[in-house]
N, C-alpha and C positions, 0 to 999 in steps of 0.2 A: 331389244328393246327399241323402240322407235325414235329416230333422230331429231324428232321434230317436237317431243313431248318436253316442255319445261319440267325440270325436276331440280329441286332444292336438297341436296344431300346432307344429311347429318353434319353439323360442323361445331367441334369442341374445342375451337381456339377462343379463350376467354379474354384476349388482349383487348384492352380498350373498353371493356365491358365494366359497368358500374352495378354492384350487386348489393342488395340490403337482405339481411338475415334476423328474423327474429327467433330467440331463443327463450324456452319456459324454463322456471327455475323450479318448480314441482318436480320432483324424481331427479334431484340434482344430477346425483353421479351420471346417470344416466344421460341427461340432458348435456354435461360437460362434454361427455364422449360423442355425442352428436355432433356439438360444435366443434370440436377439435378435428374430427374427420373431415366434416364439410369444409372448414378452412384450409386443411392441408389439401384436399382436393382441387379446391378454387385455386389455390396457389400454382398447384400441378399445373392445372388447365390454361395458366397464363394470366390471371387475374390479378392486378397489381394489389397489395395490400392496402396502399392508399384509396383503392376503387372499392373498398369493403366497408360497409357501413354494419355494426353489429349492436342490436338492441336486446336486452333481457326485461322479460317480463314474468311475472308471478306464476302463471299457469297457462295451459292450453286455451281457455276461453278468453283470455286478453291478447292471445295472438293476431286475431283478426284485427280489431282497432290498431294495433300496431304496425302491421301492414298496410292498414288504410292509410294512417299518417304517412308513412314512407311514399306511398304511391300518390300521395297529393303532393309530396314536394317536389313539383316540376324542375326547380332551380337545381337539384339534385340529380335528375335524370337517370331514374334507376332502369336499367335495361332488364332487370328480373328480380325477384324475390326469392326466399326462402323461409319456410316456417319449419322450426323443430322443437318437439317436444315430447313426452311420453304420458300416456294415460294409461294406467293398469287397472284392471279391473278389481274393484273390491266387493264387499257384500252388499251394495245397495244399487239402484237405478242410476246413480249418480254417474257412473261409468258411461253408460250409453249415452245420457245428457251431454256430457263433455265431449265425448267422441264425435256425437253426430253434429252438436251446436260448432264446435271448432271447424271441423272439415267441411260443413256448409259456408261459413263464414270466411274460410280460406277461399275457397271456389266462386262466392259471390264477388270478394275484393279483385280477384283476378280478371272476372270477367268485367265488372263495372268499371275497371281502370284500363282493360285493355293490357294487362301487363302479365306476363308469365309468372306463376307462382309454383315453385315445386314444395310438394305438402311431404313433409318428413316428420308429422306427428304420428308417433309410434301409437299403436293401440293393441295393446298385449294382455293376456290371462296374467302373466307374473313379471317380477323382475328378471329371471333367467331368460325369458322369450325377449325381453327388451333388450337385454345385454346381447344376446345372438343376433339382433337386426341393428346394431350400431353402424354397420356400412352402408345402410340405407341413405347415411348423411352424404356419403360419396355419390351415391346414386342421383340425390338431389341436387348435389352441386352440378354434376354431368347434365341432368336436366335442366337446370336453370340457364346454363351456357349454351346448349343447343337450343332451347327455345328462345333465348334471347337474340341468337343468331338467325334464327328461321324468321323471327319478327322482322330483324333488319333485312333480310332476305325478301320478303312479302313486299316491303316498302318498295323494294328497287325493281320489282318486276314491272 
């Protein structure tokens, strides 16, 4: 590699980062599993529990509004946000609507407010698939910390 190329290496040190998490309650057992794994991983990465704000909303469609409210709280100074929920296919078109709209809303909030958001809203065919993907929440915690540090690093360039 060329020595004159500026490179920002992945940084998973959560020390000093403020993280907001929004968790849906629909499919509660799965969402509690996501929440607990995410919190465990954030703390393992060095994020102080006092620097974590956790919100609960009814379902995946309500997540973007709660994220938007967190993003607008400039005095809190969140470095990254995390969305956690589970949308499990049923017999109607509602699955597609909720999956697409919640995902679109999460992405839009991140871009509109220039804040990293790790999207951990599972979209699965059944409960078994969702339970098998609970560690996605750990990946979301890692993503939030890495992207928050990347944002900080870009500012310092």
